DOVOMI-27938 format. One record per residue (C-alpha): residue in one letter; z, x, y; chain. Coordinates in pm, whole numbers, plus 50000, padded with zeros to 5 digits. Layout:
! DOVOMI-27938
<atom><nuba>A</nuba><Z>Z</Z><X>X</X><Y>Y</Y><sese>A</sese></atom>
...
! end
This chain:
! DOVOMI-27938
<atom><nuba>M</nuba><Z>49480</Z><X>48600</X><Y>50770</Y><sese>A</sese></atom>
<atom><nuba>A</nuba><Z>49628</Z><X>48940</X><Y>50865</Y><sese>A</sese></atom>
<atom><nuba>R</nuba><Z>49585</Z><X>49033</X><Y>51235</Y><sese>A</sese></atom>
<atom><nuba>I</nuba><Z>49391</Z><X>49347</X><Y>51304</Y><sese>A</sese></atom>
<atom><nuba>G</nuba><Z>49427</Z><X>49508</X><Y>51649</Y><sese>A</sese></atom>
<atom><nuba>T</nuba><Z>49707</Z><X>49657</X><Y>51850</Y><sese>A</sese></atom>
<atom><nuba>I</nuba><Z>50063</Z><X>49567</X><Y>51927</Y><sese>A</sese></atom>
<atom><nuba>D</nuba><Z>50296</Z><X>49668</X><Y>52203</Y><sese>A</sese></atom>
<atom><nuba>A</nuba><Z>50660</Z><X>49720</X><Y>52076</Y><sese>A</sese></atom>
<atom><nuba>L</nuba><Z>50930</Z><X>49739</X><Y>52344</Y><sese>A</sese></atom>
<atom><nuba>Y</nuba><Z>51154</Z><X>50037</X><Y>52293</Y><sese>A</sese></atom>
<atom><nuba>A</nuba><Z>51332</Z><X>50076</X><Y>52631</Y><sese>A</sese></atom>
<atom><nuba>N</nuba><Z>51433</Z><X>49832</X><Y>52897</Y><sese>A</sese></atom>
<atom><nuba>D</nuba><Z>51628</Z><X>49891</X><Y>53227</Y><sese>A</sese></atom>
<atom><nuba>F</nuba><Z>51649</Z><X>49773</X><Y>53596</Y><sese>A</sese></atom>
<atom><nuba>A</nuba><Z>51642</Z><X>49963</X><Y>53916</Y><sese>A</sese></atom>
<atom><nuba>A</nuba><Z>51725</Z><X>49817</X><Y>54262</Y><sese>A</sese></atom>
<atom><nuba>D</nuba><Z>51469</Z><X>49940</X><Y>54507</Y><sese>A</sese></atom>
<atom><nuba>V</nuba><Z>51223</Z><X>49822</X><Y>54779</Y><sese>A</sese></atom>
<atom><nuba>C</nuba><Z>50921</Z><X>49660</X><Y>54632</Y><sese>A</sese></atom>
<atom><nuba>P</nuba><Z>50591</Z><X>49805</X><Y>54770</Y><sese>A</sese></atom>
<atom><nuba>Y</nuba><Z>50435</Z><X>49459</X><Y>54763</Y><sese>A</sese></atom>
<atom><nuba>C</nuba><Z>50703</Z><X>49214</X><Y>54905</Y><sese>A</sese></atom>
<atom><nuba>K</nuba><Z>50889</Z><X>49486</X><Y>55104</Y><sese>A</sese></atom>
<atom><nuba>Q</nuba><Z>51226</Z><X>49341</X><Y>54978</Y><sese>A</sese></atom>
<atom><nuba>I</nuba><Z>51505</Z><X>49512</X><Y>54795</Y><sese>A</sese></atom>
<atom><nuba>S</nuba><Z>51497</Z><X>49359</X><Y>54452</Y><sese>A</sese></atom>
<atom><nuba>E</nuba><Z>51550</Z><X>49438</X><Y>54083</Y><sese>A</sese></atom>
<atom><nuba>H</nuba><Z>51264</Z><X>49613</X><Y>53926</Y><sese>A</sese></atom>
<atom><nuba>N</nuba><Z>51234</Z><X>49555</X><Y>53550</Y><sese>A</sese></atom>
<atom><nuba>I</nuba><Z>51127</Z><X>49876</X><Y>53375</Y><sese>A</sese></atom>
<atom><nuba>K</nuba><Z>50987</Z><X>49833</X><Y>53024</Y><sese>A</sese></atom>
<atom><nuba>L</nuba><Z>50855</Z><X>50106</X><Y>52801</Y><sese>A</sese></atom>
<atom><nuba>Q</nuba><Z>50633</Z><X>50012</X><Y>52503</Y><sese>A</sese></atom>
<atom><nuba>Q</nuba><Z>50472</Z><X>50186</X><Y>52212</Y><sese>A</sese></atom>
<atom><nuba>R</nuba><Z>50126</Z><X>50066</X><Y>52135</Y><sese>A</sese></atom>
<atom><nuba>A</nuba><Z>50050</Z><X>50078</X><Y>51765</Y><sese>A</sese></atom>
<atom><nuba>F</nuba><Z>49751</Z><X>49992</X><Y>51558</Y><sese>A</sese></atom>
<atom><nuba>L</nuba><Z>49813</Z><X>49682</X><Y>51356</Y><sese>A</sese></atom>
<atom><nuba>I</nuba><Z>49661</Z><X>49567</X><Y>51033</Y><sese>A</sese></atom>
<atom><nuba>G</nuba><Z>49903</Z><X>49296</X><Y>50935</Y><sese>A</sese></atom>
<atom><nuba>F</nuba><Z>50181</Z><X>49547</X><Y>51015</Y><sese>A</sese></atom>
<atom><nuba>P</nuba><Z>50218</Z><X>49842</X><Y>51243</Y><sese>A</sese></atom>
<atom><nuba>L</nuba><Z>50023</Z><X>50125</X><Y>51088</Y><sese>A</sese></atom>
<atom><nuba>F</nuba><Z>50027</Z><X>50425</X><Y>51334</Y><sese>A</sese></atom>
<atom><nuba>P</nuba><Z>50109</Z><X>50488</X><Y>51710</Y><sese>A</sese></atom>
<atom><nuba>I</nuba><Z>49826</Z><X>50501</X><Y>51963</Y><sese>A</sese></atom>
<atom><nuba>S</nuba><Z>49983</Z><X>50549</X><Y>52312</Y><sese>A</sese></atom>
<atom><nuba>K</nuba><Z>50291</Z><X>50469</X><Y>52515</Y><sese>A</sese></atom>
<atom><nuba>Q</nuba><Z>50268</Z><X>50192</X><Y>52775</Y><sese>A</sese></atom>
<atom><nuba>Y</nuba><Z>50482</Z><X>50094</X><Y>53073</Y><sese>A</sese></atom>
<atom><nuba>D</nuba><Z>50541</Z><X>49773</X><Y>53256</Y><sese>A</sese></atom>
<atom><nuba>I</nuba><Z>50736</Z><X>49771</X><Y>53591</Y><sese>A</sese></atom>
<atom><nuba>E</nuba><Z>50784</Z><X>49424</X><Y>53748</Y><sese>A</sese></atom>
<atom><nuba>C</nuba><Z>50944</Z><X>49322</X><Y>54076</Y><sese>A</sese></atom>
<atom><nuba>M</nuba><Z>51182</Z><X>49034</X><Y>53990</Y><sese>A</sese></atom>
<atom><nuba>N</nuba><Z>51140</Z><X>48894</X><Y>54347</Y><sese>A</sese></atom>
<atom><nuba>C</nuba><Z>50760</Z><X>48854</X><Y>54383</Y><sese>A</sese></atom>
<atom><nuba>R</nuba><Z>50656</Z><X>48942</X><Y>54020</Y><sese>A</sese></atom>
<atom><nuba>G</nuba><Z>50425</Z><X>49213</X><Y>54135</Y><sese>A</sese></atom>
<atom><nuba>K</nuba><Z>50327</Z><X>49487</X><Y>53877</Y><sese>A</sese></atom>
<atom><nuba>I</nuba><Z>50426</Z><X>49818</X><Y>54029</Y><sese>A</sese></atom>
<atom><nuba>Q</nuba><Z>50200</Z><X>50107</X><Y>53939</Y><sese>A</sese></atom>
<atom><nuba>L</nuba><Z>50285</Z><X>50476</X><Y>53922</Y><sese>A</sese></atom>
<atom><nuba>G</nuba><Z>50087</Z><X>50559</X><Y>54243</Y><sese>A</sese></atom>
<atom><nuba>N</nuba><Z>50309</Z><X>50324</X><Y>54467</Y><sese>A</sese></atom>
<atom><nuba>M</nuba><Z>50628</Z><X>50339</X><Y>54274</Y><sese>A</sese></atom>
<atom><nuba>P</nuba><Z>50944</Z><X>50369</X><Y>54496</Y><sese>A</sese></atom>
<atom><nuba>K</nuba><Z>51157</Z><X>50681</X><Y>54444</Y><sese>A</sese></atom>
<atom><nuba>Y</nuba><Z>51461</Z><X>50533</X><Y>54283</Y><sese>A</sese></atom>
<atom><nuba>T</nuba><Z>51248</Z><X>50323</X><Y>54046</Y><sese>A</sese></atom>
<atom><nuba>A</nuba><Z>51039</Z><X>50627</X><Y>53969</Y><sese>A</sese></atom>
<atom><nuba>D</nuba><Z>51350</Z><X>50831</X><Y>53880</Y><sese>A</sese></atom>
<atom><nuba>K</nuba><Z>51480</Z><X>50556</X><Y>53659</Y><sese>A</sese></atom>
<atom><nuba>Y</nuba><Z>51134</Z><X>50534</X><Y>53488</Y><sese>A</sese></atom>
<atom><nuba>L</nuba><Z>51108</Z><X>50907</X><Y>53428</Y><sese>A</sese></atom>
<atom><nuba>H</nuba><Z>51471</Z><X>50915</X><Y>53291</Y><sese>A</sese></atom>
<atom><nuba>L</nuba><Z>51384</Z><X>50634</X><Y>53047</Y><sese>A</sese></atom>
<atom><nuba>L</nuba><Z>51065</Z><X>50811</X><Y>52950</Y><sese>A</sese></atom>
<atom><nuba>N</nuba><Z>51235</Z><X>51137</X><Y>52878</Y><sese>A</sese></atom>
<atom><nuba>T</nuba><Z>51548</Z><X>51008</X><Y>52700</Y><sese>A</sese></atom>
<atom><nuba>K</nuba><Z>51428</Z><X>50709</X><Y>52506</Y><sese>A</sese></atom>
<atom><nuba>K</nuba><Z>51204</Z><X>50737</X><Y>52208</Y><sese>A</sese></atom>
<atom><nuba>P</nuba><Z>51024</Z><X>50463</X><Y>51995</Y><sese>A</sese></atom>
<atom><nuba>S</nuba><Z>51202</Z><X>50381</X><Y>51678</Y><sese>A</sese></atom>
<atom><nuba>I</nuba><Z>51039</Z><X>50520</X><Y>51362</Y><sese>A</sese></atom>
<atom><nuba>W</nuba><Z>51141</Z><X>50218</X><Y>51168</Y><sese>A</sese></atom>
<atom><nuba>I</nuba><Z>50854</Z><X>50014</X><Y>51320</Y><sese>A</sese></atom>
<atom><nuba>Y</nuba><Z>50633</Z><X>50203</X><Y>51076</Y><sese>A</sese></atom>
<atom><nuba>S</nuba><Z>50875</Z><X>50175</X><Y>50784</Y><sese>A</sese></atom>
<atom><nuba>F</nuba><Z>50630</Z><X>49942</X><Y>50589</Y><sese>A</sese></atom>
<atom><nuba>S</nuba><Z>50345</Z><X>50191</X><Y>50650</Y><sese>A</sese></atom>
<atom><nuba>Y</nuba><Z>50559</Z><X>50480</X><Y>50518</Y><sese>A</sese></atom>
<atom><nuba>F</nuba><Z>50636</Z><X>50267</X><Y>50213</Y><sese>A</sese></atom>
<atom><nuba>I</nuba><Z>50275</Z><X>50197</X><Y>50149</Y><sese>A</sese></atom>
<atom><nuba>I</nuba><Z>50185</Z><X>50568</X><Y>50185</Y><sese>A</sese></atom>
<atom><nuba>F</nuba><Z>50469</Z><X>50667</X><Y>49959</Y><sese>A</sese></atom>
<atom><nuba>M</nuba><Z>50365</Z><X>50414</X><Y>49687</Y><sese>A</sese></atom>
<atom><nuba>I</nuba><Z>50002</Z><X>50536</X><Y>49709</Y><sese>A</sese></atom>
<atom><nuba>I</nuba><Z>50102</Z><X>50896</X><Y>49662</Y><sese>A</sese></atom>
<atom><nuba>F</nuba><Z>50352</Z><X>50796</X><Y>49390</Y><sese>A</sese></atom>
<atom><nuba>M</nuba><Z>50102</Z><X>50593</X><Y>49193</Y><sese>A</sese></atom>
<atom><nuba>S</nuba><Z>49837</Z><X>50862</X><Y>49225</Y><sese>A</sese></atom>
<atom><nuba>I</nuba><Z>50069</Z><X>51120</X><Y>49084</Y><sese>A</sese></atom>
<atom><nuba>K</nuba><Z>50195</Z><X>50891</X><Y>48813</Y><sese>A</sese></atom>
<atom><nuba>T</nuba><Z>49842</Z><X>50799</X><Y>48710</Y><sese>A</sese></atom>
<atom><nuba>Y</nuba><Z>49743</Z><X>51168</X><Y>48702</Y><sese>A</sese></atom>
<atom><nuba>F</nuba><Z>50029</Z><X>51264</X><Y>48472</Y><sese>A</sese></atom>
<atom><nuba>D</nuba><Z>49993</Z><X>50957</X><Y>48263</Y><sese>A</sese></atom>
<atom><nuba>N</nuba><Z>49618</Z><X>51013</X><Y>48217</Y><sese>A</sese></atom>
<atom><nuba>N</nuba><Z>49692</Z><X>51376</X><Y>48112</Y><sese>A</sese></atom>
<atom><nuba>K</nuba><Z>49934</Z><X>51262</X><Y>47851</Y><sese>A</sese></atom>
<atom><nuba>F</nuba><Z>49711</Z><X>50967</X><Y>47731</Y><sese>A</sese></atom>
<atom><nuba>E</nuba><Z>49416</Z><X>51204</X><Y>47714</Y><sese>A</sese></atom>
<atom><nuba>E</nuba><Z>49614</Z><X>51428</X><Y>47472</Y><sese>A</sese></atom>
<atom><nuba>Y</nuba><Z>49704</Z><X>51119</X><Y>47266</Y><sese>A</sese></atom>
<atom><nuba>I</nuba><Z>49332</Z><X>51030</X><Y>47246</Y><sese>A</sese></atom>
<atom><nuba>K</nuba><Z>49241</Z><X>51382</X><Y>47132</Y><sese>A</sese></atom>
<atom><nuba>T</nuba><Z>49507</Z><X>51385</X><Y>46865</Y><sese>A</sese></atom>
<atom><nuba>P</nuba><Z>49538</Z><X>51020</X><Y>46754</Y><sese>A</sese></atom>
<atom><nuba>I</nuba><Z>49791</Z><X>50892</X><Y>46509</Y><sese>A</sese></atom>
<atom><nuba>I</nuba><Z>49751</Z><X>50576</X><Y>46291</Y><sese>A</sese></atom>
<atom><nuba>G</nuba><Z>49956</Z><X>50299</X><Y>46456</Y><sese>A</sese></atom>
<atom><nuba>D</nuba><Z>49902</Z><X>50416</X><Y>46826</Y><sese>A</sese></atom>
<atom><nuba>I</nuba><Z>49884</Z><X>50113</X><Y>47048</Y><sese>A</sese></atom>
<atom><nuba>Y</nuba><Z>49647</Z><X>50108</X><Y>47352</Y><sese>A</sese></atom>
<atom><nuba>E</nuba><Z>49712</Z><X>49864</X><Y>47638</Y><sese>A</sese></atom>
<atom><nuba>T</nuba><Z>49382</Z><X>49759</X><Y>47788</Y><sese>A</sese></atom>
<atom><nuba>K</nuba><Z>49285</Z><X>49548</X><Y>48087</Y><sese>A</sese></atom>
<atom><nuba>R</nuba><Z>48947</Z><X>49406</X><Y>48207</Y><sese>A</sese></atom>
<atom><nuba>K</nuba><Z>48846</Z><X>49235</X><Y>48526</Y><sese>A</sese></atom>
<atom><nuba>E</nuba><Z>48782</Z><X>48870</X><Y>48519</Y><sese>A</sese></atom>
<atom><nuba>E</nuba><Z>48594</Z><X>48753</X><Y>48832</Y><sese>A</sese></atom>
<atom><nuba>G</nuba><Z>48724</Z><X>48417</X><Y>48978</Y><sese>A</sese></atom>
<atom><nuba>I</nuba><Z>48596</Z><X>48180</X><Y>49241</Y><sese>A</sese></atom>
<atom><nuba>F</nuba><Z>48851</Z><X>48291</X><Y>49506</Y><sese>A</sese></atom>
<atom><nuba>S</nuba><Z>48980</Z><X>48613</X><Y>49365</Y><sese>A</sese></atom>
<atom><nuba>D</nuba><Z>48961</Z><X>48854</X><Y>49068</Y><sese>A</sese></atom>
<atom><nuba>D</nuba><Z>49228</Z><X>48881</X><Y>48804</Y><sese>A</sese></atom>
<atom><nuba>Y</nuba><Z>49292</Z><X>49123</X><Y>48525</Y><sese>A</sese></atom>
<atom><nuba>L</nuba><Z>49336</Z><X>49030</X><Y>48164</Y><sese>A</sese></atom>
<atom><nuba>Y</nuba><Z>49552</Z><X>49254</X><Y>47937</Y><sese>A</sese></atom>
<atom><nuba>S</nuba><Z>49538</Z><X>49303</X><Y>47570</Y><sese>A</sese></atom>
<atom><nuba>Y</nuba><Z>49604</Z><X>49570</X><Y>47302</Y><sese>A</sese></atom>
<atom><nuba>M</nuba><Z>49407</Z><X>49782</X><Y>47046</Y><sese>A</sese></atom>
<atom><nuba>R</nuba><Z>49585</Z><X>49934</X><Y>46746</Y><sese>A</sese></atom>
<atom><nuba>V</nuba><Z>49450</Z><X>50263</X><Y>46576</Y><sese>A</sese></atom>
<atom><nuba>V</nuba><Z>49382</Z><X>50190</X><Y>46211</Y><sese>A</sese></atom>
<atom><nuba>D</nuba><Z>49127</Z><X>50470</X><Y>46127</Y><sese>A</sese></atom>
<atom><nuba>I</nuba><Z>49042</Z><X>50822</X><Y>46239</Y><sese>A</sese></atom>
<atom><nuba>E</nuba><Z>48707</Z><X>50978</X><Y>46154</Y><sese>A</sese></atom>
<atom><nuba>N</nuba><Z>48642</Z><X>51314</X><Y>46318</Y><sese>A</sese></atom>
<atom><nuba>N</nuba><Z>48554</Z><X>51237</X><Y>46681</Y><sese>A</sese></atom>
<atom><nuba>M</nuba><Z>48580</Z><X>50863</X><Y>46642</Y><sese>A</sese></atom>
<atom><nuba>I</nuba><Z>48883</Z><X>50632</X><Y>46640</Y><sese>A</sese></atom>
<atom><nuba>G</nuba><Z>48886</Z><X>50288</X><Y>46473</Y><sese>A</sese></atom>
<atom><nuba>F</nuba><Z>49082</Z><X>50001</X><Y>46629</Y><sese>A</sese></atom>
<atom><nuba>Q</nuba><Z>49189</Z><X>49648</X><Y>46545</Y><sese>A</sese></atom>
<atom><nuba>K</nuba><Z>49191</Z><X>49449</X><Y>46861</Y><sese>A</sese></atom>
<atom><nuba>A</nuba><Z>49458</Z><X>49195</X><Y>46947</Y><sese>A</sese></atom>
<atom><nuba>L</nuba><Z>49346</Z><X>48826</X><Y>46924</Y><sese>A</sese></atom>
<atom><nuba>Y</nuba><Z>49496</Z><X>48738</X><Y>47265</Y><sese>A</sese></atom>
<atom><nuba>E</nuba><Z>49461</Z><X>48845</X><Y>47621</Y><sese>A</sese></atom>
<atom><nuba>A</nuba><Z>49701</Z><X>48750</X><Y>47903</Y><sese>A</sese></atom>
<atom><nuba>P</nuba><Z>49651</Z><X>48746</X><Y>48276</Y><sese>A</sese></atom>
<atom><nuba>S</nuba><Z>49868</Z><X>48968</X><Y>48498</Y><sese>A</sese></atom>
<atom><nuba>D</nuba><Z>50155</Z><X>48710</X><Y>48545</Y><sese>A</sese></atom>
<atom><nuba>K</nuba><Z>50177</Z><X>48648</X><Y>48167</Y><sese>A</sese></atom>
<atom><nuba>K</nuba><Z>50143</Z><X>49002</X><Y>48048</Y><sese>A</sese></atom>
<atom><nuba>S</nuba><Z>50501</Z><X>48995</X><Y>47905</Y><sese>A</sese></atom>
<atom><nuba>E</nuba><Z>50400</Z><X>48730</X><Y>47651</Y><sese>A</sese></atom>
<atom><nuba>I</nuba><Z>50210</Z><X>49005</X><Y>47449</Y><sese>A</sese></atom>
<atom><nuba>L</nuba><Z>50432</Z><X>49294</X><Y>47555</Y><sese>A</sese></atom>
<atom><nuba>Y</nuba><Z>50527</Z><X>49391</X><Y>47197</Y><sese>A</sese></atom>
<atom><nuba>P</nuba><Z>50208</Z><X>49396</X><Y>47002</Y><sese>A</sese></atom>
<atom><nuba>K</nuba><Z>50357</Z><X>49582</X><Y>46698</Y><sese>A</sese></atom>
<atom><nuba>E</nuba><Z>50576</Z><X>49274</X><Y>46617</Y><sese>A</sese></atom>
<atom><nuba>D</nuba><Z>50408</Z><X>48976</X><Y>46781</Y><sese>A</sese></atom>
<atom><nuba>A</nuba><Z>50029</Z><X>49026</X><Y>46826</Y><sese>A</sese></atom>
<atom><nuba>V</nuba><Z>49777</Z><X>48881</X><Y>46592</Y><sese>A</sese></atom>
<atom><nuba>W</nuba><Z>49509</Z><X>49140</X><Y>46516</Y><sese>A</sese></atom>
<atom><nuba>L</nuba><Z>49149</Z><X>49072</X><Y>46447</Y><sese>A</sese></atom>
<atom><nuba>D</nuba><Z>49014</Z><X>49187</X><Y>46107</Y><sese>A</sese></atom>
<atom><nuba>D</nuba><Z>48717</Z><X>49382</X><Y>46227</Y><sese>A</sese></atom>
<atom><nuba>T</nuba><Z>48751</Z><X>49750</X><Y>46301</Y><sese>A</sese></atom>
<atom><nuba>V</nuba><Z>48585</Z><X>49874</X><Y>46624</Y><sese>A</sese></atom>
<atom><nuba>Y</nuba><Z>48513</Z><X>50239</X><Y>46659</Y><sese>A</sese></atom>
<atom><nuba>Y</nuba><Z>48497</Z><X>50442</X><Y>46989</Y><sese>A</sese></atom>
<atom><nuba>Y</nuba><Z>48423</Z><X>50811</X><Y>47043</Y><sese>A</sese></atom>
<atom><nuba>K</nuba><Z>48729</Z><X>51004</X><Y>47184</Y><sese>A</sese></atom>
<atom><nuba>T</nuba><Z>48525</Z><X>51114</X><Y>47486</Y><sese>A</sese></atom>
<atom><nuba>E</nuba><Z>48431</Z><X>50765</X><Y>47552</Y><sese>A</sese></atom>
<atom><nuba>L</nuba><Z>48791</Z><X>50651</X><Y>47544</Y><sese>A</sese></atom>
<atom><nuba>I</nuba><Z>48892</Z><X>50925</X><Y>47776</Y><sese>A</sese></atom>
<atom><nuba>N</nuba><Z>48641</Z><X>50777</X><Y>48034</Y><sese>A</sese></atom>
<atom><nuba>H</nuba><Z>48810</Z><X>50448</X><Y>47987</Y><sese>A</sese></atom>
<atom><nuba>L</nuba><Z>49147</Z><X>50573</X><Y>48111</Y><sese>A</sese></atom>
<atom><nuba>D</nuba><Z>49262</Z><X>50371</X><Y>48408</Y><sese>A</sese></atom>
<atom><nuba>G</nuba><Z>49157</Z><X>50540</X><Y>48735</Y><sese>A</sese></atom>
<atom><nuba>F</nuba><Z>48882</Z><X>50748</X><Y>48577</Y><sese>A</sese></atom>
<atom><nuba>R</nuba><Z>48594</Z><X>50503</X><Y>48601</Y><sese>A</sese></atom>
<atom><nuba>S</nuba><Z>48605</Z><X>50165</X><Y>48775</Y><sese>A</sese></atom>
<atom><nuba>D</nuba><Z>48271</Z><X>50033</X><Y>48642</Y><sese>A</sese></atom>
<atom><nuba>K</nuba><Z>48377</Z><X>50014</X><Y>48274</Y><sese>A</sese></atom>
<atom><nuba>N</nuba><Z>48420</Z><X>49678</X><Y>48107</Y><sese>A</sese></atom>
<atom><nuba>F</nuba><Z>48770</Z><X>49759</X><Y>48028</Y><sese>A</sese></atom>
<atom><nuba>S</nuba><Z>49023</Z><X>50034</X><Y>48115</Y><sese>A</sese></atom>
<atom><nuba>I</nuba><Z>49316</Z><X>50184</X><Y>47917</Y><sese>A</sese></atom>
<atom><nuba>T</nuba><Z>49639</Z><X>50155</X><Y>48113</Y><sese>A</sese></atom>
<atom><nuba>E</nuba><Z>49886</Z><X>50290</X><Y>47850</Y><sese>A</sese></atom>
<atom><nuba>V</nuba><Z>49901</Z><X>50451</X><Y>47514</Y><sese>A</sese></atom>
<atom><nuba>M</nuba><Z>50212</Z><X>50384</X><Y>47323</Y><sese>A</sese></atom>
<atom><nuba>R</nuba><Z>50320</Z><X>50613</X><Y>47035</Y><sese>A</sese></atom>
! end
């Protein structure tokens, strides 16, 4: 299960020799700077910067209020010169990019497919998918419809005999040559088909993912 919460990513680390305010000994003070990020399986976005300064002699945690001068100077130098790596969020950037890309692609595809539906041609192939609910997770079954008749605002289709799950979609990828079509002709209104375009309505019993011409 993906972890949800926060994560502290170390981005700067140095040592300063100074007098510890706790043990009163000259020792190495380990200075760590960390970037706290919100986590949902992977770092999603930054929240705040954190620091951790530890005396290597007594293991006391030194706070800003009682930080000795040389340690404080080294801490401020690190804070001002070191920055967290942006690559910690690279997967988040990729997810955001893919969401934007797929949204734009779906928008332009749907505009093109809507024109195909408004001006159908005999032989057009519609790729369709429908949700199949499972015990543990849902899957989508893919199939095809072929335009065989056009009557004013209605389009008649022959449906492919077979459906394939997502991982076997390639088995019926070339319906013009390989698919076996049912004999019955099923008619849909053009406006109805437009509402079936993928991304328009999620409550339909099937959606149109592609129109091949």
